[in-house]
N, CA, C and O atoms as a Maestro MAE file, in Angstrom:
{
 s_m_m2io_version
 :::
 2.0.0
}

f_m_ct {
 s_m_title
 :::
 protein
 m_atom[348] {
  # First column is atom index #
  i_m_mmod_type
  r_m_x_coord
  r_m_y_coord
  r_m_z_coord
  i_m_residue_number
  s_m_chain_name
  s_m_pdb_residue_name
  s_m_pdb_atom_name
  i_m_atomic_number
  :::
  1 25 86.837 53.645 76.879 1 A "MET " " N  " 7
  2 3 86.551 54.965 77.422 1 A "MET " " CA " 6
  3 2 86.018 54.505 78.811 1 A "MET " " C  " 6
  4 15 85.431 53.433 78.957 1 A "MET " " O  " 8
  5 25 86.232 55.279 79.703 2 A "LEU " " N  " 7
  6 3 85.524 55.189 80.978 2 A "LEU " " CA " 6
  7 2 84.668 56.328 80.915 2 A "LEU " " C  " 6
  8 15 85.190 57.409 80.641 2 A "LEU " " O  " 8
  9 25 83.155 56.254 81.171 3 A "ASN " " N  " 7
  10 3 82.087 57.104 80.942 3 A "ASN " " CA " 6
  11 2 82.083 57.529 82.781 3 A "ASN " " C  " 6
  12 15 82.808 57.000 83.623 3 A "ASN " " O  " 8
  13 25 81.001 58.665 83.038 4 A "THR " " N  " 7
  14 3 80.756 59.083 84.389 4 A "THR " " CA " 6
  15 2 80.659 57.894 85.467 4 A "THR " " C  " 6
  16 15 81.105 58.075 86.600 4 A "THR " " O  " 8
  17 25 80.088 56.713 85.107 5 A "ASN " " N  " 7
  18 3 79.720 55.869 85.829 5 A "ASN " " CA " 6
  19 2 80.854 54.855 86.041 5 A "ASN " " C  " 6
  20 15 80.628 53.967 86.863 5 A "ASN " " O  " 8
  21 25 82.009 54.860 85.433 6 A "GLY " " N  " 7
  22 3 83.106 54.354 85.877 6 A "GLY " " CA " 6
  23 2 83.295 52.975 84.794 6 A "GLY " " C  " 6
  24 15 84.042 52.002 84.900 6 A "GLY " " O  " 8
  25 25 82.331 53.320 83.769 7 A "ARG " " N  " 7
  26 3 82.368 51.957 83.142 7 A "ARG " " CA " 6
  27 2 82.815 51.937 81.923 7 A "ARG " " C  " 6
  28 15 82.530 53.004 81.378 7 A "ARG " " O  " 8
  29 25 83.485 51.101 81.108 8 A "HIS " " N  " 7
  30 3 83.655 51.127 79.797 8 A "HIS " " CA " 6
  31 2 82.270 51.688 78.804 8 A "HIS " " C  " 6
  32 15 81.100 51.341 78.964 8 A "HIS " " O  " 8
  33 25 82.704 52.469 77.949 9 A "GLY " " N  " 7
  34 3 81.741 52.373 76.976 9 A "GLY " " CA " 6
  35 2 81.437 53.893 76.351 9 A "GLY " " C  " 6
  36 15 82.173 54.821 76.685 9 A "GLY " " O  " 8
  37 25 80.339 54.106 75.443 10 A "PRO " " N  " 7
  38 3 80.347 55.384 74.865 10 A "PRO " " CA " 6
  39 2 79.925 56.499 75.788 10 A "PRO " " C  " 6
  40 15 79.111 56.084 76.613 10 A "PRO " " O  " 8
  41 25 80.225 57.835 75.926 11 A "PRO " " N  " 7
  42 3 80.060 58.707 76.533 11 A "PRO " " CA " 6
  43 2 78.654 59.016 76.923 11 A "PRO " " C  " 6
  44 15 77.919 59.187 75.951 11 A "PRO " " O  " 8
  45 25 78.049 59.140 78.173 12 A "SER " " N  " 7
  46 3 76.728 59.209 78.411 12 A "SER " " CA " 6
  47 2 76.318 60.920 78.408 12 A "SER " " C  " 6
  48 15 77.076 61.890 78.371 12 A "SER " " O  " 8
  49 25 74.944 60.866 78.457 13 A "ALA " " N  " 7
  50 3 74.437 62.392 78.160 13 A "ALA " " CA " 6
  51 2 75.154 63.047 79.649 13 A "ALA " " C  " 6
  52 15 75.250 64.275 79.650 13 A "ALA " " O  " 8
  53 25 75.582 62.423 80.718 14 A "ARG " " N  " 7
  54 3 75.999 63.058 81.917 14 A "ARG " " CA " 6
  55 2 77.403 63.645 81.492 14 A "ARG " " C  " 6
  56 15 77.800 64.702 81.982 14 A "ARG " " O  " 8
  57 25 78.095 62.981 80.627 15 A "ASP " " N  " 7
  58 3 79.227 63.286 80.308 15 A "ASP " " CA " 6
  59 2 79.339 64.528 79.579 15 A "ASP " " C  " 6
  60 15 80.253 65.318 79.816 15 A "ASP " " O  " 8
  61 25 78.578 64.709 78.828 16 A "GLY " " N  " 7
  62 3 78.246 65.903 77.804 16 A "GLY " " CA " 6
  63 2 77.932 67.125 78.878 16 A "GLY " " C  " 6
  64 15 78.509 68.209 78.789 16 A "GLY " " O  " 8
  65 25 77.057 66.860 79.795 17 A "GLU " " N  " 7
  66 3 76.689 67.804 80.543 17 A "GLU " " CA " 6
  67 2 77.585 68.382 81.439 17 A "GLU " " C  " 6
  68 15 77.407 69.548 81.791 17 A "GLU " " O  " 8
  69 25 78.942 67.438 82.043 18 A "LEU " " N  " 7
  70 3 79.769 67.835 82.767 18 A "LEU " " CA " 6
  71 2 80.879 68.468 81.881 18 A "LEU " " C  " 6
  72 15 81.544 69.357 82.414 18 A "LEU " " O  " 8
  73 25 81.155 68.137 80.642 19 A "LYS " " N  " 7
  74 3 81.544 68.816 79.687 19 A "LYS " " CA " 6
  75 2 81.358 70.167 79.652 19 A "LYS " " C  " 6
  76 15 82.313 70.912 79.871 19 A "LYS " " O  " 8
  77 25 80.143 70.645 79.381 20 A "ARG " " N  " 7
  78 3 79.410 72.024 79.107 20 A "ARG " " CA " 6
  79 2 79.579 72.730 80.420 20 A "ARG " " C  " 6
  80 15 79.480 73.951 80.298 20 A "ARG " " O  " 8
  81 25 79.789 72.341 81.547 21 A "MET " " N  " 7
  82 3 79.848 72.919 82.821 21 A "MET " " CA " 6
  83 2 81.443 73.249 82.933 21 A "MET " " C  " 6
  84 15 81.855 74.362 83.260 21 A "MET " " O  " 8
  85 25 82.167 72.302 82.666 22 A "ALA " " N  " 7
  86 3 83.717 72.230 82.570 22 A "ALA " " CA " 6
  87 2 84.223 73.571 81.598 22 A "ALA " " C  " 6
  88 15 85.206 74.253 81.885 22 A "ALA " " O  " 8
  89 25 83.348 73.806 80.389 23 A "ASP " " N  " 7
  90 3 83.678 74.595 79.652 23 A "ASP " " CA " 6
  91 2 83.190 76.024 79.939 23 A "ASP " " C  " 6
  92 15 83.818 77.005 79.542 23 A "ASP " " O  " 8
  93 25 82.274 76.093 80.504 24 A "GLN " " N  " 7
  94 3 81.380 77.136 81.213 24 A "GLN " " CA " 6
  95 2 82.433 77.789 82.111 24 A "GLN " " C  " 6
  96 15 82.885 78.929 82.004 24 A "GLN " " O  " 8
  97 25 82.720 76.910 82.961 25 A "GLU " " N  " 7
  98 3 83.661 77.514 84.388 25 A "GLU " " CA " 6
  99 2 85.290 77.675 83.694 25 A "GLU " " C  " 6
  100 15 86.041 78.536 84.152 25 A "GLU " " O  " 8
  101 25 85.584 77.081 82.953 26 A "GLN " " N  " 7
  102 3 86.678 77.673 82.220 26 A "GLN " " CA " 6
  103 2 86.821 78.999 81.703 26 A "GLN " " C  " 6
  104 15 87.798 79.707 81.948 26 A "GLN " " O  " 8
  105 25 85.582 79.436 80.790 27 A "ALA " " N  " 7
  106 3 85.532 80.675 80.321 27 A "ALA " " CA " 6
  107 2 85.209 81.688 81.432 27 A "ALA " " C  " 6
  108 15 85.492 82.884 81.364 27 A "ALA " " O  " 8
  109 25 84.603 81.104 82.436 28 A "GLU " " N  " 7
  110 3 84.673 82.352 83.584 28 A "GLU " " CA " 6
  111 2 85.795 82.665 84.088 28 A "GLU " " C  " 6
  112 15 85.968 83.843 84.401 28 A "GLU " " O  " 8
  113 25 86.835 81.710 84.295 29 A "LEU " " N  " 7
  114 3 88.058 81.825 84.469 29 A "LEU " " CA " 6
  115 2 88.971 82.497 83.669 29 A "LEU " " C  " 6
  116 15 89.855 83.215 84.139 29 A "LEU " " O  " 8
  117 25 88.822 82.326 82.632 30 A "ARG " " N  " 7
  118 3 89.473 83.176 81.458 30 A "ARG " " CA " 6
  119 2 89.178 84.564 81.513 30 A "ARG " " C  " 6
  120 15 90.007 85.445 81.284 30 A "ARG " " O  " 8
  121 25 87.818 84.778 81.862 31 A "LEU " " N  " 7
  122 3 87.043 86.260 81.974 31 A "LEU " " CA " 6
  123 2 87.766 86.706 82.958 31 A "LEU " " C  " 6
  124 15 88.568 87.597 82.681 31 A "LEU " " O  " 8
  125 25 87.686 86.212 84.392 32 A "ALA " " N  " 7
  126 3 88.287 86.530 85.456 32 A "ALA " " CA " 6
  127 2 89.847 87.231 85.269 32 A "ALA " " C  " 6
  128 15 90.200 88.323 85.713 32 A "ALA " " O  " 8
  129 25 90.596 86.341 84.539 33 A "ILE " " N  " 7
  130 3 91.919 86.554 84.391 33 A "ILE " " CA " 6
  131 2 92.011 88.009 83.568 33 A "ILE " " C  " 6
  132 15 92.665 89.006 83.871 33 A "ILE " " O  " 8
  133 25 91.101 87.778 82.385 34 A "ALA " " N  " 7
  134 3 91.210 89.138 81.733 34 A "ALA " " CA " 6
  135 2 91.099 90.253 82.338 34 A "ALA " " C  " 6
  136 15 91.932 91.149 82.202 34 A "ALA " " O  " 8
  137 25 89.915 90.362 83.189 35 A "ARG " " N  " 7
  138 3 89.783 91.519 84.274 35 A "ARG " " CA " 6
  139 2 90.908 91.767 85.250 35 A "ARG " " C  " 6
  140 15 91.134 92.913 85.637 35 A "ARG " " O  " 8
  141 25 91.633 90.720 85.670 36 A "LEU " " N  " 7
  142 3 92.732 90.980 86.750 36 A "LEU " " CA " 6
  143 2 93.783 91.455 86.120 36 A "LEU " " C  " 6
  144 15 94.435 92.349 86.660 36 A "LEU " " O  " 8
  145 25 94.237 90.839 84.573 37 A "ARG " " N  " 7
  146 3 95.210 91.769 84.000 37 A "ARG " " CA " 6
  147 2 94.940 92.982 83.585 37 A "ARG " " C  " 6
  148 15 95.909 93.679 83.284 37 A "ARG " " O  " 8
  149 25 93.577 93.558 83.456 38 A "GLN " " N  " 7
  150 3 93.366 94.792 82.891 38 A "GLN " " CA " 6
  151 2 93.870 95.521 84.417 38 A "GLN " " C  " 6
  152 15 94.726 96.400 84.515 38 A "GLN " " O  " 8
  153 25 93.140 94.937 85.484 39 A "GLU " " N  " 7
  154 3 93.425 95.587 86.662 39 A "GLU " " CA " 6
  155 2 95.121 95.953 87.019 39 A "GLU " " C  " 6
  156 15 95.491 97.062 87.404 39 A "GLU " " O  " 8
  157 25 95.901 94.944 86.833 40 A "HIS " " N  " 7
  158 3 97.290 94.700 86.766 40 A "HIS " " CA " 6
  159 2 97.722 95.932 86.056 40 A "HIS " " C  " 6
  160 15 98.335 96.779 86.707 40 A "HIS " " O  " 8
  161 25 97.472 96.132 84.784 41 A "GLU " " N  " 7
  162 3 98.015 97.170 83.948 41 A "GLU " " CA " 6
  163 2 97.621 98.536 84.468 41 A "GLU " " C  " 6
  164 15 98.269 99.550 84.208 41 A "GLU " " O  " 8
  165 25 96.533 98.516 85.212 42 A "ASP " " N  " 7
  166 3 95.992 100.070 85.651 42 A "ASP " " CA " 6
  167 2 96.888 100.219 86.714 42 A "ASP " " C  " 6
  168 15 97.565 101.246 86.754 42 A "ASP " " O  " 8
  169 25 97.021 99.278 87.673 43 A "TYR " " N  " 7
  170 3 98.247 99.620 88.682 43 A "TYR " " CA " 6
  171 2 99.238 100.241 88.288 43 A "TYR " " C  " 6
  172 15 99.504 101.382 88.665 43 A "TYR " " O  " 8
  173 25 100.198 99.305 87.143 44 A "ASP " " N  " 7
  174 3 101.141 99.899 86.754 44 A "ASP " " CA " 6
  175 2 101.153 100.967 86.121 44 A "ASP " " C  " 6
  176 15 102.251 101.521 86.080 44 A "ASP " " O  " 8
  177 25 100.265 101.493 85.572 45 A "ALA " " N  " 7
  178 3 100.250 103.040 84.677 45 A "ALA " " CA " 6
  179 2 100.005 104.035 85.888 45 A "ALA " " C  " 6
  180 15 100.382 105.194 85.716 45 A "ALA " " O  " 8
  181 25 99.404 103.696 87.109 46 A "ALA " " N  " 7
  182 3 99.150 104.397 88.419 46 A "ALA " " CA " 6
  183 2 100.543 104.526 88.869 46 A "ALA " " C  " 6
  184 15 100.980 105.663 89.048 46 A "ALA " " O  " 8
  185 25 101.281 103.525 89.071 47 A "ILE " " N  " 7
  186 3 102.448 103.445 89.988 47 A "ILE " " CA " 6
  187 2 103.213 104.435 88.968 47 A "ILE " " C  " 6
  188 15 103.436 105.591 89.329 47 A "ILE " " O  " 8
  189 25 103.595 104.005 87.760 48 A "ASN " " N  " 7
  190 3 104.332 105.027 86.665 48 A "ASN " " CA " 6
  191 2 104.156 106.253 86.947 48 A "ASN " " C  " 6
  192 15 105.109 107.022 87.067 48 A "ASN " " O  " 8
  193 25 102.754 106.667 87.113 49 A "ALA " " N  " 7
  194 3 102.460 108.144 87.198 49 A "ALA " " CA " 6
  195 2 102.754 108.947 88.681 49 A "ALA " " C  " 6
  196 15 102.947 110.151 88.842 49 A "ALA " " O  " 8
  197 25 102.721 107.952 89.618 50 A "MET " " N  " 7
  198 3 103.120 108.240 90.853 50 A "MET " " CA " 6
  199 2 104.498 108.677 91.225 50 A "MET " " C  " 6
  200 15 104.840 109.563 92.008 50 A "MET " " O  " 8
  201 25 105.194 107.890 90.518 51 A "ILE " " N  " 7
  202 3 106.466 108.092 90.344 51 A "ILE " " CA " 6
  203 2 107.068 109.424 89.524 51 A "ILE " " C  " 6
  204 15 107.872 110.221 90.008 51 A "ILE " " O  " 8
  205 25 106.522 109.487 88.229 52 A "GLN " " N  " 7
  206 3 106.770 110.634 87.901 52 A "GLN " " CA " 6
  207 2 106.531 111.834 88.334 52 A "GLN " " C  " 6
  208 15 107.240 112.799 88.044 52 A "GLN " " O  " 8
  209 25 105.433 111.891 89.122 53 A "VAL " " N  " 7
  210 3 105.251 113.197 89.866 53 A "VAL " " CA " 6
  211 2 105.942 113.295 91.374 53 A "VAL " " C  " 6
  212 15 105.910 114.232 92.171 53 A "VAL " " O  " 8
  213 25 106.476 112.205 91.466 54 A "GLY " " N  " 7
  214 3 107.480 112.226 92.909 54 A "GLY " " CA " 6
  215 2 106.595 111.969 94.034 54 A "GLY " " C  " 6
  216 15 106.893 112.456 95.124 54 A "GLY " " O  " 8
  217 25 105.561 111.277 93.909 55 A "CYS " " N  " 7
  218 3 104.931 110.736 95.002 55 A "CYS " " CA " 6
  219 2 105.723 110.186 96.398 55 A "CYS " " C  " 6
  220 15 106.939 110.000 96.449 55 A "CYS " " O  " 8
  221 25 104.906 109.995 97.366 56 A "ASP " " N  " 7
  222 3 105.646 109.348 98.760 56 A "ASP " " CA " 6
  223 2 106.199 108.030 98.391 56 A "ASP " " C  " 6
  224 15 105.590 107.483 97.472 56 A "ASP " " O  " 8
  225 25 107.057 107.479 98.812 57 A "ALA " " N  " 7
  226 3 107.911 106.024 98.196 57 A "ALA " " CA " 6
  227 2 107.097 105.163 99.009 57 A "ALA " " C  " 6
  228 15 106.907 104.095 98.428 57 A "ALA " " O  " 8
  229 25 106.488 105.232 100.252 58 A "LEU " " N  " 7
  230 3 105.557 104.371 100.710 58 A "LEU " " CA " 6
  231 2 104.256 104.142 100.085 58 A "LEU " " C  " 6
  232 15 103.851 102.979 100.092 58 A "LEU " " O  " 8
  233 25 103.549 105.021 99.559 59 A "ARG " " N  " 7
  234 3 102.285 104.996 98.553 59 A "ARG " " CA " 6
  235 2 102.547 104.050 97.520 59 A "ARG " " C  " 6
  236 15 101.848 103.089 97.197 59 A "ARG " " O  " 8
  237 25 103.858 104.506 96.938 60 A "VAL " " N  " 7
  238 3 104.254 103.773 95.629 60 A "VAL " " CA " 6
  239 2 104.381 102.445 95.960 60 A "VAL " " C  " 6
  240 15 103.896 101.609 95.198 60 A "VAL " " O  " 8
  241 25 105.048 102.044 97.137 61 A "GLN " " N  " 7
  242 3 105.241 100.610 97.520 61 A "GLN " " CA " 6
  243 2 104.205 99.809 97.957 61 A "GLN " " C  " 6
  244 15 104.230 98.587 97.813 61 A "GLN " " O  " 8
  245 25 102.914 100.658 98.700 62 A "ARG " " N  " 7
  246 3 101.805 99.977 98.902 62 A "ARG " " CA " 6
  247 2 101.023 99.599 97.435 62 A "ARG " " C  " 6
  248 15 100.464 98.509 97.307 62 A "ARG " " O  " 8
  249 25 101.038 100.526 96.432 63 A "MET " " N  " 7
  250 3 100.423 100.090 95.141 63 A "MET " " CA " 6
  251 2 101.224 99.002 94.754 63 A "MET " " C  " 6
  252 15 100.542 98.119 94.235 63 A "MET " " O  " 8
  253 25 102.626 98.701 94.827 64 A "LYS " " N  " 7
  254 3 103.317 97.715 94.083 64 A "LYS " " CA " 6
  255 2 102.813 96.608 94.859 64 A "LYS " " C  " 6
  256 15 102.720 95.589 94.174 64 A "LYS " " O  " 8
  257 25 102.488 96.481 95.960 65 A "LYS " " N  " 7
  258 3 102.476 95.375 96.948 65 A "LYS " " CA " 6
  259 2 100.828 94.718 96.279 65 A "LYS " " C  " 6
  260 15 100.561 93.562 95.952 65 A "LYS " " O  " 8
  261 25 100.037 95.827 96.255 66 A "LYS " " N  " 7
  262 3 98.670 95.487 95.777 66 A "LYS " " CA " 6
  263 2 98.480 94.783 94.259 66 A "LYS " " C  " 6
  264 15 97.528 94.074 93.933 66 A "LYS " " O  " 8
  265 25 99.594 95.147 93.433 67 A "LYS " " N  " 7
  266 3 99.672 94.969 92.164 67 A "LYS " " CA " 6
  267 2 100.382 93.507 92.133 67 A "LYS " " C  " 6
  268 15 100.133 92.800 91.156 67 A "LYS " " O  " 8
  269 25 101.162 93.060 93.040 68 A "LEU " " N  " 7
  270 3 101.509 91.834 93.103 68 A "LEU " " CA " 6
  271 2 100.892 90.941 93.837 68 A "LEU " " C  " 6
  272 15 101.434 89.839 93.927 68 A "LEU " " O  " 8
  273 25 99.710 91.158 94.493 69 A "VAL " " N  " 7
  274 3 98.630 90.360 94.956 69 A "VAL " " CA " 6
  275 2 97.705 89.901 93.850 69 A "VAL " " C  " 6
  276 15 97.438 88.703 93.756 69 A "VAL " " O  " 8
  277 25 97.103 90.964 92.842 70 A "ILE " " N  " 7
  278 3 96.628 90.741 91.697 70 A "ILE " " CA " 6
  279 2 97.695 89.580 90.778 70 A "ILE " " C  " 6
  280 15 97.253 88.525 90.322 70 A "ILE " " O  " 8
  281 25 98.703 89.888 90.675 71 A "LYS " " N  " 7
  282 3 99.457 89.113 89.973 71 A "LYS " " CA " 6
  283 2 99.396 87.398 90.406 71 A "LYS " " C  " 6
  284 15 99.389 86.418 89.661 71 A "LYS " " O  " 8
  285 25 99.362 87.468 91.714 72 A "ASP " " N  " 7
  286 3 99.030 86.013 92.472 72 A "ASP " " CA " 6
  287 2 98.082 85.291 92.010 72 A "ASP " " C  " 6
  288 15 98.106 84.170 91.502 72 A "ASP " " O  " 8
  289 25 96.783 86.396 92.334 73 A "LYS " " N  " 7
  290 3 95.437 85.936 92.030 73 A "LYS " " CA " 6
  291 2 95.551 85.136 90.360 73 A "LYS " " C  " 6
  292 15 95.228 83.979 90.091 73 A "LYS " " O  " 8
  293 25 96.141 86.239 89.376 74 A "ILE " " N  " 7
  294 3 96.034 85.700 87.909 74 A "ILE " " CA " 6
  295 2 96.879 84.308 88.226 74 A "ILE " " C  " 6
  296 15 96.214 83.334 87.874 74 A "ILE " " O  " 8
  297 25 97.905 84.020 88.681 75 A "SER " " N  " 7
  298 3 98.737 82.793 88.670 75 A "SER " " CA " 6
  299 2 97.969 81.771 89.069 75 A "SER " " C  " 6
  300 15 97.867 80.778 88.347 75 A "SER " " O  " 8
  301 25 97.139 81.880 90.599 76 A "LYS " " N  " 7
  302 3 96.078 80.803 91.197 76 A "LYS " " CA " 6
  303 2 94.955 80.547 90.209 76 A "LYS " " C  " 6
  304 15 94.420 79.443 90.313 76 A "LYS " " O  " 8
  305 25 94.506 81.360 89.277 77 A "ILE " " N  " 7
  306 3 93.666 81.223 88.274 77 A "ILE " " CA " 6
  307 2 94.116 80.299 87.316 77 A "ILE " " C  " 6
  308 15 93.557 79.236 87.048 77 A "ILE " " O  " 8
  309 25 95.377 80.836 86.695 78 A "GLU " " N  " 7
  310 3 95.789 79.987 85.769 78 A "GLU " " CA " 6
  311 2 96.312 78.630 86.018 78 A "GLU " " C  " 6
  312 15 96.537 77.880 85.068 78 A "GLU " " O  " 8
  313 25 96.526 78.254 87.294 79 A "ASP " " N  " 7
  314 3 96.953 77.040 87.722 79 A "ASP " " CA " 6
  315 2 95.476 76.162 87.834 79 A "ASP " " C  " 6
  316 15 95.431 74.935 87.751 79 A "ASP " " O  " 8
  317 25 94.430 76.934 88.012 80 A "GLN " " N  " 7
  318 3 92.959 76.046 87.992 80 A "GLN " " CA " 6
  319 2 92.753 75.529 86.726 80 A "GLN " " C  " 6
  320 15 92.210 74.437 86.559 80 A "GLN " " O  " 8
  321 25 93.275 76.461 85.518 81 A "ILE " " N  " 7
  322 3 92.818 76.145 83.790 81 A "ILE " " CA " 6
  323 2 93.824 74.986 83.571 81 A "ILE " " C  " 6
  324 15 93.310 73.940 83.176 81 A "ILE " " O  " 8
  325 25 95.331 74.988 83.781 82 A "ILE " " N  " 7
  326 3 95.985 74.501 83.535 82 A "ILE " " CA " 6
  327 2 96.899 73.717 84.563 82 A "ILE " " C  " 6
  328 15 98.114 73.887 84.658 82 A "ILE " " O  " 8
  329 25 96.287 72.998 85.179 83 A "PRO " " N  " 7
  330 3 97.099 72.187 86.403 83 A "PRO " " CA " 6
  331 2 98.493 71.781 85.968 83 A "PRO " " C  " 6
  332 15 98.763 71.735 84.768 83 A "PRO " " O  " 8
  333 25 99.465 71.458 86.979 84 A "ASP " " N  " 7
  334 3 100.767 71.342 86.850 84 A "ASP " " CA " 6
  335 2 100.597 69.725 86.565 84 A "ASP " " C  " 6
  336 15 99.675 69.053 87.027 84 A "ASP " " O  " 8
  337 25 101.550 69.273 85.803 85 A "ILE " " N  " 7
  338 3 101.591 68.008 85.455 85 A "ILE " " CA " 6
  339 2 102.952 67.500 85.978 85 A "ILE " " C  " 6
  340 15 104.036 67.991 85.662 85 A "ILE " " O  " 8
  341 25 102.736 66.272 86.964 86 A "ILE " " N  " 7
  342 3 103.715 65.892 87.705 86 A "ILE " " CA " 6
  343 2 104.442 64.752 86.796 86 A "ILE " " C  " 6
  344 15 103.801 63.783 86.388 86 A "ILE " " O  " 8
  345 25 105.473 64.887 86.580 87 A "ALA " " N  " 7
  346 3 106.391 63.755 85.492 87 A "ALA " " CA " 6
  347 2 106.863 62.808 86.458 87 A "ALA " " C  " 6
  348 15 107.550 61.851 86.100 87 A "ALA " " O  " 8
  :::
 }
 m_bond[347] {
  # First column is bond index #
  i_m_from
  i_m_to
  i_m_order
  :::
  1 1 2 1
  2 2 3 1
  3 3 4 2
  4 3 5 1
  5 5 6 1
  6 6 7 1
  7 7 8 2
  8 7 9 1
  9 9 10 1
  10 10 11 1
  11 11 12 2
  12 11 13 1
  13 13 14 1
  14 14 15 1
  15 15 16 2
  16 15 17 1
  17 17 18 1
  18 18 19 1
  19 19 20 2
  20 19 21 1
  21 21 22 1
  22 22 23 1
  23 23 24 2
  24 23 25 1
  25 25 26 1
  26 26 27 1
  27 27 28 2
  28 27 29 1
  29 29 30 1
  30 30 31 1
  31 31 32 2
  32 31 33 1
  33 33 34 1
  34 34 35 1
  35 35 36 2
  36 35 37 1
  37 37 38 1
  38 38 39 1
  39 39 40 2
  40 39 41 1
  41 41 42 1
  42 42 43 1
  43 43 44 2
  44 43 45 1
  45 45 46 1
  46 46 47 1
  47 47 48 2
  48 47 49 1
  49 49 50 1
  50 50 51 1
  51 51 52 2
  52 51 53 1
  53 53 54 1
  54 54 55 1
  55 55 56 2
  56 55 57 1
  57 57 58 1
  58 58 59 1
  59 59 60 2
  60 59 61 1
  61 61 62 1
  62 62 63 1
  63 63 64 2
  64 63 65 1
  65 65 66 1
  66 66 67 1
  67 67 68 2
  68 67 69 1
  69 69 70 1
  70 70 71 1
  71 71 72 2
  72 71 73 1
  73 73 74 1
  74 74 75 1
  75 75 76 2
  76 75 77 1
  77 77 78 1
  78 78 79 1
  79 79 80 2
  80 79 81 1
  81 81 82 1
  82 82 83 1
  83 83 84 2
  84 83 85 1
  85 85 86 1
  86 86 87 1
  87 87 88 2
  88 87 89 1
  89 89 90 1
  90 90 91 1
  91 91 92 2
  92 91 93 1
  93 93 94 1
  94 94 95 1
  95 95 96 2
  96 95 97 1
  97 97 98 1
  98 98 99 1
  99 99 100 2
  100 99 101 1
  101 101 102 1
  102 102 103 1
  103 103 104 2
  104 103 105 1
  105 105 106 1
  106 106 107 1
  107 107 108 2
  108 107 109 1
  109 109 110 1
  110 110 111 1
  111 111 112 2
  112 111 113 1
  113 113 114 1
  114 114 115 1
  115 115 116 2
  116 115 117 1
  117 117 118 1
  118 118 119 1
  119 119 120 2
  120 119 121 1
  121 121 122 1
  122 122 123 1
  123 123 124 2
  124 123 125 1
  125 125 126 1
  126 126 127 1
  127 127 128 2
  128 127 129 1
  129 129 130 1
  130 130 131 1
  131 131 132 2
  132 131 133 1
  133 133 134 1
  134 134 135 1
  135 135 136 2
  136 135 137 1
  137 137 138 1
  138 138 139 1
  139 139 140 2
  140 139 141 1
  141 141 142 1
  142 142 143 1
  143 143 144 2
  144 143 145 1
  145 145 146 1
  146 146 147 1
  147 147 148 2
  148 147 149 1
  149 149 150 1
  150 150 151 1
  151 151 152 2
  152 151 153 1
  153 153 154 1
  154 154 155 1
  155 155 156 2
  156 155 157 1
  157 157 158 1
  158 158 159 1
  159 159 160 2
  160 159 161 1
  161 161 162 1
  162 162 163 1
  163 163 164 2
  164 163 165 1
  165 165 166 1
  166 166 167 1
  167 167 168 2
  168 167 169 1
  169 169 170 1
  170 170 171 1
  171 171 172 2
  172 171 173 1
  173 173 174 1
  174 174 175 1
  175 175 176 2
  176 175 177 1
  177 177 178 1
  178 178 179 1
  179 179 180 2
  180 179 181 1
  181 181 182 1
  182 182 183 1
  183 183 184 2
  184 183 185 1
  185 185 186 1
  186 186 187 1
  187 187 188 2
  188 187 189 1
  189 189 190 1
  190 190 191 1
  191 191 192 2
  192 191 193 1
  193 193 194 1
  194 194 195 1
  195 195 196 2
  196 195 197 1
  197 197 198 1
  198 198 199 1
  199 199 200 2
  200 199 201 1
  201 201 202 1
  202 202 203 1
  203 203 204 2
  204 203 205 1
  205 205 206 1
  206 206 207 1
  207 207 208 2
  208 207 209 1
  209 209 210 1
  210 210 211 1
  211 211 212 2
  212 211 213 1
  213 213 214 1
  214 214 215 1
  215 215 216 2
  216 215 217 1
  217 217 218 1
  218 218 219 1
  219 219 220 2
  220 219 221 1
  221 221 222 1
  222 222 223 1
  223 223 224 2
  224 223 225 1
  225 225 226 1
  226 226 227 1
  227 227 228 2
  228 227 229 1
  229 229 230 1
  230 230 231 1
  231 231 232 2
  232 231 233 1
  233 233 234 1
  234 234 235 1
  235 235 236 2
  236 235 237 1
  237 237 238 1
  238 238 239 1
  239 239 240 2
  240 239 241 1
  241 241 242 1
  242 242 243 1
  243 243 244 2
  244 243 245 1
  245 245 246 1
  246 246 247 1
  247 247 248 2
  248 247 249 1
  249 249 250 1
  250 250 251 1
  251 251 252 2
  252 251 253 1
  253 253 254 1
  254 254 255 1
  255 255 256 2
  256 255 257 1
  257 257 258 1
  258 258 259 1
  259 259 260 2
  260 259 261 1
  261 261 262 1
  262 262 263 1
  263 263 264 2
  264 263 265 1
  265 265 266 1
  266 266 267 1
  267 267 268 2
  268 267 269 1
  269 269 270 1
  270 270 271 1
  271 271 272 2
  272 271 273 1
  273 273 274 1
  274 274 275 1
  275 275 276 2
  276 275 277 1
  277 277 278 1
  278 278 279 1
  279 279 280 2
  280 279 281 1
  281 281 282 1
  282 282 283 1
  283 283 284 2
  284 283 285 1
  285 285 286 1
  286 286 287 1
  287 287 288 2
  288 287 289 1
  289 289 290 1
  290 290 291 1
  291 291 292 2
  292 291 293 1
  293 293 294 1
  294 294 295 1
  295 295 296 2
  296 295 297 1
  297 297 298 1
  298 298 299 1
  299 299 300 2
  300 299 301 1
  301 301 302 1
  302 302 303 1
  303 303 304 2
  304 303 305 1
  305 305 306 1
  306 306 307 1
  307 307 308 2
  308 307 309 1
  309 309 310 1
  310 310 311 1
  311 311 312 2
  312 311 313 1
  313 313 314 1
  314 314 315 1
  315 315 316 2
  316 315 317 1
  317 317 318 1
  318 318 319 1
  319 319 320 2
  320 319 321 1
  321 321 322 1
  322 322 323 1
  323 323 324 2
  324 323 325 1
  325 325 326 1
  326 326 327 1
  327 327 328 2
  328 327 329 1
  329 329 330 1
  330 330 331 1
  331 331 332 2
  332 331 333 1
  333 333 334 1
  334 334 335 1
  335 335 336 2
  336 335 337 1
  337 337 338 1
  338 338 339 1
  339 339 340 2
  340 339 341 1
  341 341 342 1
  342 342 343 1
  343 343 344 2
  344 343 345 1
  345 345 346 1
  346 346 347 1
  347 347 348 2
  :::
 }
}
């Protein structure tokens, strides 16, 4: 196994530190995804309410666009957590 020095051998203390940093970063990304998903659901509820009360179609369309932007942000963060594997 290669360690952080690019040499074969047991993992160094630096390897453990990098793993902890990676785990912490991944946890932060997962938290960001959870927040964005909640915001996405909030927009969905707001859009449905606007449609129910007969709100202006342009305003509804703007809200849908904002909701889509949030969905794109979620996808980008998910790609950072689970990168595409080129086979």
